[in-house]
C-alpha positions, 0 to 999 in steps of 0.5 A: 500500500502506498500512502496517499500523502505524508501528513508530516510533510504536508502540514508540519506546523500542526503535525509536530505539536500533534506528535508532541502532545501524543508523546506527552500523553503517552508518557502520562500513564503506565506503559502496558496500560497505554499499549492495551488502550492503543491496541483496543481502539485500533481494533475498533477503528480497524487501523492495521497500521496502528495495530501493527505498530502498537502490538510490536511496541507492547511485545517490546515492553514485555506484553504476553502473546496471550493478552495481545491475542485475547484483547479483542475479547477482553470482557471474557478473558480472565487475564486483565486486571480491574484497572485494565478492564476499566480502561478498556471499557472506557476505551470501548465506550468513547471509541464507539460514541456514535453507537449511543451514549452507553458509557455510564457503566464504563465511567463508574468502573473508571472512577473506581480505578482511576484518579480524576487526573488519570481519567483525563489522561486516559481520555486524552490517550483514547482521543489521541490514538483515535486521531492517529487511527483516522490519519492512518486510515484516511491516508493509507499510512503504513509505518514499520514499528522500527521506523516509528521508533527511530523517528520518535 
């Protein structure tokens, strides 16, 4: 697949701060949790580029193959902590807002596991990865994980 355009070359003035915000938000919560959220949102948004990139990053950070494979069925899988489950439920709820406002139960789980500051950080992370998903899908981006790591 060939990219339709390179957003960094086409609009560097907005892409550089977008990337910087992404990096800051990415560093705001525990790395394993962040990768699970990125992968889950990317599954919902069907972003092959982000799935490829973030599963590789999760493995590099020590995530197990079992947990990566079961992420699509996280509700039925016993291998996620209550904090991870709350984050995944919030990810599902916000990523699927167009399917109806059914996020109350997810929010209750979120408040039980995350401080107010962490709730904002997680919500921003979900927004950031969804934005990256949209950019990658819209412009047919494909970035190999090693190249992304080098660029960062």
